[in-house]
N, C-alpha and C positions, 0 to 999 in steps of 0.2 A: 327331431332335435338336430339332426345333421344338416337340415335344410336352413336352419337359422343363419342369417348373415352375421356371424360372430365378429367378423372384421369391422363391419359398420357399427355394430353395437359397441365394440371396443373403442372406436374413435368417438362415438357419441358420449360414452362414459368418460373418456378423457376430457372432453369439452366441459361436461358438467362438473367434474372434480376440479378442473382448473378454476372455474368461477367460484368455487368454495373458498379460495384463498389459501389452500394448503400448499406447502412447499412443492414446487414443480418437479424436482428430482424424485421425490417420494411418490408423487402422483403418477409420474410416468412408470416407475418401477412397480408400484402397487397395482396399477391398472393392468400392466403386463402379466404379473403373477396371477391375478384373479382370473383373467381370461385364458391364460395358459391352462389353469386347472379346469375351468369350464370346458375348454376345447378338448382337453385330454379325457375328461369324463364323458363328453359327447362323442368321442371317437373322431373328432375333426382335426386333431393335432397329435403328432408324434412327439411325446415328451422328450425323447432322446435328442431332438433338435436343440433344446435349451442347453445341452452340453457344449454347443458351439460358442456360447457366450464368453467364457474365459479367453478363448483364442481371439475373438473379435475385440474384446476389451484390450488384450495385450497388444494386438496389432495396431489398434488406434492410439494407445498411449505410447507405443514405441515409435510413432511417426515423428521424424525429426522436426518437421515444420511446426508441429504444435508446441514445441519448446519456445517458439517465438511469443506465445500468448503471455506467460508470466513476465517475460522480459519487456514486452511492450506495455503491459499493465504497470510494471514497476517504473518504467520510463515516464509514463503519464502522471503517476502519482507523485513522483519526485518533482516534476515540473509544477504540478499543482501546489504542493506544499512549499515550494521555493518562491511562490507568489509571482512567478514570471507572467502568468496570465493577467494579473492585476496591473502590472506595469505596462504590458502590451495594450490593454484596454485604455489606460489613461493617456498613453502617447497617441494612439490612433484617434481617440476622441478629440485630442488637441489638434490633430491634423484635419479631421473632417467635420468636427462639431459645428463649425461656422456655416456649413451648408444645411439647407433643409433636408431632413432625413439623414444627416451626416452621422449622428450618433448611432442610428440603426445600421448604417453601412459599416461603421467601426466594429459593432458587435458581430456582424456577419464575417468580416475579415478576420477578426480575432478567433471566432469560432472555427473558421477554416484552418487557421494556423494551429489551433489546439487539436483539431481533428487530425491534422498531419503529424502532430507531435504525440498524441495519446492514443487515438483510435478507440476511445471509450465514450459512448454516448451519455451514460448517466453522469460520469464525472464532469464532462464538459457542460451539460445542461445545468447541473447544480451549481457549478462554479460561476457560470454566466448569470444564473438567476440570483445568486447572492450578491454579485458585484454590480451587474449592469441594470437589473430591474429597478432597484431603488433610485438610481441616477436618472433613468429614463422617465420614471413617474414624477420625479422632483422637477424636471425641466419641461413638462408639458406633454410628453408622449402619453397617448391613451393606454389604458390597461390592456386592451385587446391587441393593438398593434405591437406593443412592447412584448407581450407574451408570445405572440406569433413569431416575432423576429428571433427571440431567444430560443424557442423550441426548434425552429428551423435551423438555426446555427448549430444547436446541439446535435441534431441528427446527422450533420455532415460527417460525424465520426463513423457512420455506417458505410459510406461510399468512398470517402477520401482515404487512400492508404497512408500509413499502415492501419488496418482495421481488424479487430478480432473476428468480426463477421467474415471478412474475406479470407482470413487464415483458415478458419474451420471450413468455409465453403470450398476453398481451393483443394483441401485434402479430400473432401467428399466428392467434389466434381471430378477430380482425377480418377477416382475409383469408378464412378458412374460412367465416365467416358471410356475407360478401358473395358468395362462390362459391355457397353454398347458396341464397341469394335469387335469384341469376341463373339457377340451374337451375330455380327455381320460376317464372321469367318476370318477376320483379320487378327491373327494371334501374335503378330509383331507390332502390337499397338503402341503408338506414341502416347504420351501422357501430357498433362498440363501442370504447370507449377504455380505456386502462390505468387511468385514474381510476375508471371504473365497476367494473373488476375489483378494484381496491383496495377500493372501498366494499363490494362483494359479499363479500369475504373477511374483512372486519374482524370482523363478529359471529361467524362460525364460528371465527375465531382466538381470540376471547375466550371462546367456548364451550369450546374445548379447554383453555384456561388454567383455567377453572372446574372442568372434569372432573378435571384433574390435581390441583388443590388439594383437592377433596372426597375423592378417593381417598387422598391422602397423610394427611389428617387422620383418615379412617376407619381406615386401616391402622395408624396410630400409636395410635389409641384401642383397637383390638382386640388389637394386639400391641405393647405399650409398649417392649419391648426392641429392636424393629426400628428405630425412629426416635425415640430419647429426646430429652427437652428438654436444652438445653445447661446445663452447670453455671454458677452465677452468676458465677464469676470469668472465664468466657469471654465474657460478654456486655458487650463494650466497643465504643464507637464509635471513630472516627478521632481524636477529641479525648480519649479515655481515660475518658469518662463511662460509668458503668454503665447497664445497660438501664433500670433503674428511673428513671434521671435523664435519659434521652433526651427532649429537648424537641421541641416542634413546630418550633422554629427550626432544630434540628439536622437534622431530617428534611427540611424544606423546602430547607435549604442544599444538601443532596446531591441531592434529587429534582427540585428546580425547574429547574435548567439542562437536563438531558436531556428532562424532560417538556415544557419550553417549546420545545425543538428539535423534538420529535415533533409537538406541536400546530402549530408553524409549518409544518412540512413537510406532514404529512397534512391539516391544516386547510386549507391553501391549495389542495391538490389536490382534496380531497373537497368543498370549498366552491366549486369552479369558478373560483377566483381565478387559479390557475396550472395549467399542464399538469404531467404527471409529470416531464418534463425540467426545467421551471422550478423545481418543488418540490425536485428533487434538487440543483439549483444552490444553492438556499437552504439545504438541509441541509449541503452541503459547506462553504459559507462559515460557517454557524453552528457546525459541528463544529470548524472551525479556530479560531473565536473562543473557543469553550469551552476548547480546548486552550491557547490563549494565556492565558486567565484562570487556568488551573491552574499556569502557570509562575511566577506570583507576581511577575514583573518587568515594569516598564513598562506598568502597567495603564492609564495614560493613553492609550496607543496603542490599546488595545482600545475604550475609550469614544469616542475620536475617530473610529475607523473605523466604529463602529456609528451614532453620532448624526450624523456627517458624511454617511454614506451615506443615512440617512433624510432629512436636510435636502436633499440633492441630488435625491432622488426627489420630495420635495414641491415643490421649485422647478421640476423638469422638468414636473410636472403643471400648473403655473400660468403658466410662461413658456416662450418659444421660446429655447432655449439653444444653437441652432446657431451655429457660428463663421463669421466672414467675411460677415456680412450688412451691406452698406453702408447699408441703409435702416432699420436698427434705431434706435428712439428712444433718447434719451440715458438715460432711466430703465432701459430694458432692457439697455443697454450696461453700466450700473453693476451690475445684477444679474448679468450675464454675467461681469463681472470678479470679483465676489464668488464666483460658482460655480467659476470657474477656480482661485481661491486655495484654496477649500474642497476642491476635488478634489486639488490638490497636497498639502494637509495630510493628506487621507485616504490618498493614495499613500505618503506618508512613514510614517504610522502602520502601514500594511500591511507596508511594508518592515521596520519594527522588529519587528512580530509574526513575520514570516517569519524574521528573524535569530534571534529567541529560540527559535522552534520548531526551527530547524535546529541551534541550539546544544544543545538537549535531545534531539536525535536523534529527533524526532517526525515532522517534515515530510518529510525526505528518504526514510527507509525506507518511510513510508506511500505516497509517490508511486511508488517503485520497485515496491512490492507491488501497487499499483493497476494499474500498467502490465503486470505479469506476469499478474495475474488477468484483466484485460480482454483481453489478447492470447490467453490460453488460451480464454476464452469464445468470442471471435469466430473463432478458428481452428476450434473445434469446430463453430460455426455454418456455416462454409464447407464443412467436410467433410460435415456433415449435409445441407446443400443439395444437394451432388453426389450423395450417397446417395439422397436423396428423388427427385431427378430421374431417376436410372437405375432406381430401383425402380418409379416410375410408368411409365417407358418400357417396362419388362418386363411391365406389366399388373398390378402388385401392388395398385394402388389399386382396380382393377375387381374383383380377387379379394376384397379386404377388404370392398368395398361389397356384393358379392353375399353374402358371409358374414353381414354385418350385416342385410341385408334378409331373409335366410332364418332368422334367429335366432328361436327359439320365444318367444312372449310379445310380439311386435311391438317397439315402441319401447323398452319397459322391458327386454325381453330383450336388445336390442341395447346398451342403456346398461350393463346388468350385465356383458355380455360385454366391452365396452370397458374398464370399470373393472378387471375381472380381468386383462385384457391389460396395462393400464397398471401394475398392481401388480407383475406378474412382470417387466415391462420395467424397472421402477424398482429391482429387485434387482441388475440387471446394467449398466444404462446410467445416465448422469447426466441430470438434468432437462433440460439443453439439448438433448441428442440426442433424448430422448423428445418434447419439445415440437416441435422442428423436423421430426422424421421422422414421428411417429405422428399428431399432431393434424391436419396438413393432409390426411391420408388418411382418418382416421375421423371428422373433424369435419364435413365437408359433408353426408354422408348422415344423420348424427345430427341436425344442425341443420336440415336440410331437412324433417325429420319434425316440426318445430315445437318442438323443445327450446330452452329459454331459454339463450342463450350464456353468460350470467353464471353461472347455476346449473351448467351443464356445466363451465365452467372451474374453479369453486370445488371441485366434486366431484373433478375430475381432480387438482387441487393437493392435496386432502386424501389421496387415494389414493396419490399419489407420496410424500407425507410419511410415510404409513404404511410404504411399502416401504423408505424410508430407515432405518427403525427395525428392519427385519425381518432376523434372522439367516438365513443365515450371512454374507451379503455386504452388509448394510445400510451405506450410506456413513457415517452418523452413528456407528455402532458402531466402524467403522474409525478415524474421527477420534479417538474417545475412547481406543481401544486404543493409539494412537500416543503418548499423553501419560500414560496411567494407569500407576501403579507396578506392579512385578512381582507384588506381593501381591494384586492384583486380576486374577483369571484371566479369560481370554476367555469361559469358560463362565458366570462370574458376570455379565459384561456382557450376554451373551445372555439369561440368565435374568431380569435386571432389566428388560430391554426388554419382556418378554412382557405384563405387565399394562398397560403404556402402549400397546402395539399393540392390545389389546382396547378400550382407551378410544378410540383413534383410529378403530377400526372402528365403535364406537358413535356417534362423531361423524359418520362417513360415513352411517350409517343414519338418524340424526336429520335431517341436511341433505337426504338423499334424499327422505324422506317429508314433510318440512316445507320445501319450496323457498323459502318466504318468508324464512327465515333468511338466505339468500344474496341474494335479489332485492329485499327490502323497502327497504334503505338506498339502493342505487343508483337505484331507482325514484323515491324522494323527493328525492334530491340532484340527479339528472340528468334 
């Protein structure tokens, strides 16, 4: 009984149960409990090891960087419910729709902007499917190419920061990298941050956007009937102006707010001004203010909240604004009184914005959806931690380490083996389970061989993004299938994804052979 490969049986059992359609968090935890009991009964597992679970859960949940997840989710949901994506798509369509393939290019660009604003693959794919797919079909785009463009644009949320994938991966990679350095005898180990992983993934994400756009333009040039230009009467902006009359002011009015938010969030993180969590807080507040601006009511509250907060930050930098100091000079007491009055005014403005967003059914539904999404993610994290703990206790990590060390081709052979494994895992498991389960196991031996952790993390993110597009069980394809009309068959959605899967694999190859694409920016910024 002791010779049975319980770790392999445990992994096989997980794959079978995942295909059953049961909730993945309970599948992970249930599989772990069953095999922990089997291992204990067989004498292959010390049950006292399970006592480490509370500490591991506490340490994971106590990680400051993970606080960014609900903040970024809230930011994306606010932008979605404020219908900012709809206005972006309409304006970009008016700009590029007169070109062959221009509507597809517009969808890709809006998908990239949404990815940099939300970081949520499902939300982006569903939003674009509801808004863009009927328009593309109405004006002559084929079901396959339309589906492929939307699915590919939706998956950009995997690689373009801020991404929940990268946040979780950054935390896990940092731990794996420290473990690898400890194994090498370096106990003054440096770590990596989520901000570094954001910087490393930015250029590969933009590379993907460029590949998508070039492919669409070439396909439209070679086969004009597949992605035709829009008729002139369809090229209108939100103000009713025709495409030829779209001014720079019209474009800036629509593009500037989300671009300013992206620059504020990513700029503060990549510039070292803020951590990922602090940048996420800026994004959540900024998205709320943008939604408040779109309501069209009580705009004075918006500007009071913005400039009042900036004034309070400036005053806090120059004066001690702590309350209850009996030794404060008279001048500082006057400044403190002004700051208190200004803070009260800001709170009043925030209350007005809160009421307006609640009246428009933006804030409440976004908060409920954020709570559901965050609960789902962290429930999966807890299940994955238990699975990982039992898998390690059964010797699964040693088996995988031995497999990687014996891979032909040395480090490169092991890297290719890991990426192939991640690709197939991504067809069945969500990114949270893959990150929490697989990277702690395969990461230390790979990183101990001298592989750059940022390069490794970006490659894994690209590979998982590719598996999200791959039939028959790619998550993005399922998201689009849930909102696509009956006239778009599942086979058409799968066929449309194929050329973009090839482009994804091309991007993986480029980043693999040119590591500087992923490592240059973080090396200069951090």
